[in-house]
Every structure is written in C-alpha cells, then in structure tokens.
C-alpha positions in Angstrom: -41.5 45.8 -31.9 -42.2 44.2 -28.6 -43.2 40.6 -28.3 -46.8 41.3 -27.7 -47.1 43.3 -30.9 -45.2 40.6 -32.9 -47.6 38.0 -31.5 -50.6 39.9 -32.5 -49.4 40.7 -35.9 -48.5 36.9 -36.3 -52.1 35.9 -34.9 -53.6 38.4 -37.5 -52.0 36.9 -40.4 -52.6 33.3 -39.1 -56.4 34.1 -38.9 -56.3 35.1 -42.5 -54.6 31.6 -43.2 -57.3 30.1 -41.1 -59.9 31.7 -43.2 -58.3 30.1 -46.3 -58.3 26.7 -44.6 -62.0 27.0 -44.0 -62.4 27.5 -47.7 -60.6 24.4 -48.5 -63.0 22.4 -46.2 -66.0 23.9 -47.9 -64.8 22.2 -51.1 -63.8 18.9 -49.3 -60.1 19.5 -49.5 -57.9 19.0 -46.4 -58.3 22.3 -44.5 -55.0 24.1 -44.7 -54.6 27.6 -45.7 -51.4 29.8 -46.2 -50.8 33.5 -46.8 -47.6 35.2 -47.9 -46.9 38.7 -46.4 -44.3 41.2 -47.3 -43.7 44.5 -45.5 -46.8 43.8 -43.5 -49.2 43.3 -46.5 -50.7 40.1 -47.7 -49.4 39.6 -51.2 -50.8 36.0 -51.8 -53.2 33.6 -50.1 -54.2 30.1 -51.1 -55.7 27.0 -49.7 -55.3 23.3 -50.6 -56.5 22.4 -53.9 -54.9 18.9 -54.7 -58.2 17.4 -55.5 -59.7 20.4 -57.4 -56.8 20.8 -59.6 -55.9 16.9 -59.8 -52.3 17.9 -58.7 -50.3 16.4 -56.0 -48.4 19.6 -55.6 -51.6 21.6 -54.9 -50.7 22.4 -51.3 -51.7 25.8 -49.9 -48.1 26.8 -49.3 -47.1 25.8 -52.9 -50.0 27.8 -54.3 -49.4 30.8 -52.1 -45.7 30.8 -53.0 -46.6 30.6 -56.8 -49.0 33.5 -56.5 -46.4 35.6 -54.5 -43.7 35.0 -57.0 -46.0 36.0 -59.9 -47.2 39.0 -58.2 -43.5 40.1 -57.3 -42.3 38.9 -60.7 -39.5 37.0 -59.0 -38.8 33.4 -58.4 -37.2 34.5 -55.0 -39.4 35.9 -52.3 -36.8 37.8 -50.0 -38.3 39.6 -47.1 -41.4 37.4 -47.2 -43.2 35.5 -44.5 -45.3 32.5 -45.0 -48.2 31.8 -42.6 -49.7 28.3 -42.8 -52.2 26.5 -40.6 -50.3 23.3 -40.5 -46.6 22.4 -40.2 -45.3 21.9 -43.8 -44.3 18.8 -45.6 -41.0 18.0 -47.2 -42.2 19.3 -50.6 -43.3 22.6 -49.1 -40.2 23.0 -47.0 -38.1 22.6 -50.1 -40.2 25.0 -51.9 -39.8 27.6 -49.3 -35.9 27.0 -49.2 -35.8 27.6 -53.0 -38.1 30.6 -52.6 -35.9 32.1 -50.0 -38.7 32.9 -47.7 -37.4 34.6 -44.6 -39.8 33.4 -42.1 -42.4 30.6 -41.6 -45.1 30.8 -39.1 -47.4 27.7 -38.7 -50.1 26.9 -36.4 -50.5 23.1 -35.6 -47.9 20.4 -35.8 -47.9 17.6 -37.9 -47.0 14.2 -36.3 -47.0 12.3 -39.6 -45.3 14.6 -42.1 -44.2 17.8 -40.3 -40.6 18.6 -41.6 -39.9 21.7 -39.6 -40.0 20.6 -36.0 -41.9 17.3 -35.6 -40.7 14.4 -37.8 -37.6 16.2 -39.0 -35.9 19.5 -38.8 -35.1 20.3 -42.4 -34.4 23.9 -41.8 -31.6 23.0 -39.7 -29.8 20.8 -42.1 -26.3 22.2 -42.9 -26.3 21.4 -46.5 -29.2 23.9 -47.2 -27.7 27.3 -48.5 -30.7 29.4 -47.1 -31.8 29.7 -43.4 -35.5 30.2 -42.6 -36.6 31.4 -39.3 -39.7 29.3 -38.1 -42.3 29.8 -35.3 -44.8 27.1 -34.6 -47.9 27.1 -32.4 -49.5 30.4 -33.5 -53.1 30.0 -33.0 -52.6 26.2 -32.9 -56.0 25.4 -31.1 -58.4 26.6 -33.7 -56.3 25.4 -36.6 -55.9 22.0 -35.1 -59.7 21.9 -34.2 -60.5 22.5 -38.0 -58.3 19.6 -39.1 -59.6 17.2 -36.3 -63.2 18.1 -37.1 -62.6 17.5 -41.0 -61.2 14.2 -40.4 -63.5 13.2 -37.9 -66.3 13.8 -40.4 -64.5 11.8 -43.0 -64.2 8.7 -40.7 -67.7 9.1 -39.8 -68.8 8.9 -43.4 -66.7 5.6 -43.8 -68.3 3.8 -40.8 -70.9 1.1 -41.7 -74.4 1.9 -40.9 -76.1 -0.7 -38.5 
C-alpha cells in the first residue's frame, strides 16, 4: 500500500474516533474517542466515560480495548490498530502493551500527560516485552480544536460574572 492510501485509511478511522470524541463532549466528558481496527474493519469504538461511569479508568482507549477483547474473546489483540484522538496517558499505554496492540495512531499530542512522544516515550523503553508502532498527528487539527473548544467552554463557565 502506498503512503497516500495509508494516510487516507488512517484518516478514515480517525474520523470515526473523532465522532466518538464528539459523543463524549455531548455528555460533558473530555472529548476523546477511540476505535480498534482489525483487518480493515472497526471491531470496537468508545469515548471517555469517566464521569458517566464514576470510574477513573473510563478512558476511551481502555473502554475500546475492553470491547475489542470481549468481541475477539481474547485478552490479547494481535493484529489490531488503535486510533485515538489524543495522545494516550501512562495507564492507556500500559493497557495497549498488555493487550499487544500492533499499532497506535493518535491525533493531537498531549503536553501534560502524553506518554508516547510528548512527555515520555513509553513504547521505546527497553524493559517492555512488546513493541507498538505509533504515528501521531493524523487529523490533529480537528481533534485538537474539539478539545480546545471543550476546555474553553469549561473555563468560561468558571469566570465570575461582573
């Protein structure tokens, strides 16, 4: 597959993750979405639900991995790619390694908790027994804009009215 087709495929699945992120925003969750793809087909999709579930592990990536594992009836996800709208945190990176995800594709970097490229490079640590290929920046602008708009709205609600 040439690089143009590869980018188009990645963009297609990232748009689906972005749809999930929008669903999160609609229920006042941080707008992050994820999809798991196997053999060119979506096998799981999810969005952040920490508040809805009263669960600190309710990140989009964790929920999508759980759904994919259930669908495949396997705690390992070999051959799977995970598309997510925001660079994953340490918890989610750990889950991906344990699940044996083959490839991670993310949109926006996370300057506070991004553990793939930004704050740390967890996939490159020599002590992990599984290697995950990663690609950042796919549809970064719309995913980043959704997050910025969400948090701008949150800050506006906190401002005192004169």
